[in-house]
C-alpha positions, 0 to 999 in steps of 0.5 A: 693500197699503198699511200705515197707521201710528200717527201718533205711533209707528211701528207699522203696523195689521197688528199683531194686537190693536192698535186705532187711534182715528179720529185714527190714534193706536194703542192702545199710545200711548194706554196710554203716556199713561196711564203717562206722564201721572198725571192721564190714568191711573195713579197709581203711588204707589197701585199700589206701595202696592197691590203691597207690600199684596199681597206682604206676604201671602206672606212666609214666616215660616220662612225658606223661599221667598217667591215663584218668579220665572221668568227667562231671564238676560235684562234683564227677569228681572235686574230682576224678580229685583232688585226682590224680593231687593234692593228688597223683601228677599224669598227668591226662587226663580228658575226658567229654562226651558232656552233652544233653543240658548243663547248664551255671553252667555246662560250668563254672564247666567244665571250672573250672576243667581244672585246674587239667589237660588237658580236651578232651570234645567230642562232638558228632553227635547232630542229631544221639544223639537226635534220640537216646534220643527221642527213648529211652525216649519212649522205655525205659523210660530214655531220659539220656540212650545215655548219660550214654552209652557215659559216659562209652564208650568214656573215654575208647575209649579215653584210648585205642587210647591214650594208657593210660591204667589207668581209674579213676571212682568215687563212687561204686554205689553198695557199696553206694546205694546197690547191689549184694555183688559180685558188692559191692566189686568189685574194677573195672568198666569193660564191664560187669559192664556196661552191668549189672549196667550201666543204659542200662535197657536192651537196647543194643546199636545195638538195636538203629541200623536203628532208624530214619536212624542210621547206624552202623557207627553213633553208633561207639562212644557208642561201648565199645572197643574190648577186643583185644584192651583192653588187648593190652593197658592193660585198668584198671578201678578203683573205687575211692570209693572202695579204699577211704570212699566216702562222697559226701558232705564232698568232695564237701565242699572241692571242693567249699572251695578250688578249686571253684567248682560252686554250685546252690546259688538260692535254691535246684536242681529240684527234691531234696534238695541239691544244688550240684548235676546235675548241668550240664545237664538241662533235668536230672530232667525228668530222675529222675522224670521217676525214681519216676514213675517207683518206687516210689522214686526219687532224694531227697530219695537218698540223704536222705538215704545217709544223714541218713547213714552218720549220718548227719540227722535222719530217721525221718528228712529224711521222712520229706525231702522226702515228701516236695521234692521227686517226684514233677512234673519237670517243669524245665526239661520239658521245656527244654526237649520240647526245645531239643526234639521237642516233645510237653508237652502233648506227654511227659506226655503221654510217662511219664504215660505209664512208671508209675507204677499205683499199686503205685499211686492213680488212679480213677475208670477208672484207670486214674492217680489222681494228686494234684492241682500242678500236682504232682502224689499221692502215694497209701500209705505213710506209711514209718514205 
């Protein structure tokens, strides 16, 4: 299989829900034009005024919480909290769903983010969660599946229980990375968005019922609140990235220089060339690698595309970064997943191979995957032009 790449960035046509025009330009690049060329689409001043009008309705008059902000402690959640606390002088309640295997940097950043508001750190039942991690890894090729669910359900549940209707999310991933225009132009994150774009991969929460004895009660925290409860409280989840021009690098620099955000100082994060993202989770590199095995691109491609669209590097520079960093076997993440899951490396590799698209990668005459001396998969074709 010969992958076709966007003629402006370095994203292949294997990315789900990404569309290419007749000139070979991907939808994400067109979305970027809407962001950067005001005459073509987005008037950011109008968006800002719209945001300010919306949040004015949610300001507390008695000193209680004005909004709930889902956080991980990462760069984006730091910026979300900063915007609401510092820029808009609101009183946010920060809510973090416990990571699968938190890193030391992750702990430091969770402590650091508390400068912007009170923090609820939700620690789930570790046995139930681990069963779902292992099952989702084997079933849909995503070890972070239950984490994705918890990130999107627990903050909403907290909003309902505390009767704080406004939730502030970060980037609109369809606007940043491409996707259907109906989602790209959506200001809200709701149940429908979660089910369609939240990374559930067709695996529903109730599909975990009975796995290693998991009960209905065990799954309660992973369920989105009932519509009647959402309506009663008036829950609204807004994407900051719809109302403000999202620029992760620029925002991260502000968080580092002025608000003490901790980044990786000894080199890039596994699987990419940046050092400021995916710092809190020790096994997320396996999740990113599985994306590479399924679709032929990984985290370095995501970052290179964003840097190209934001005018920081050329397409040629992006190609070199992708060749150097994308799709390398995630030794650090695998080591941590072995320790966490109890699976052996051999068992883990077998599952990874079962989700590897052999039409993208080189195989021998017996259809066995071929790897280089470092254990990395080799693409059938690396023609990016």
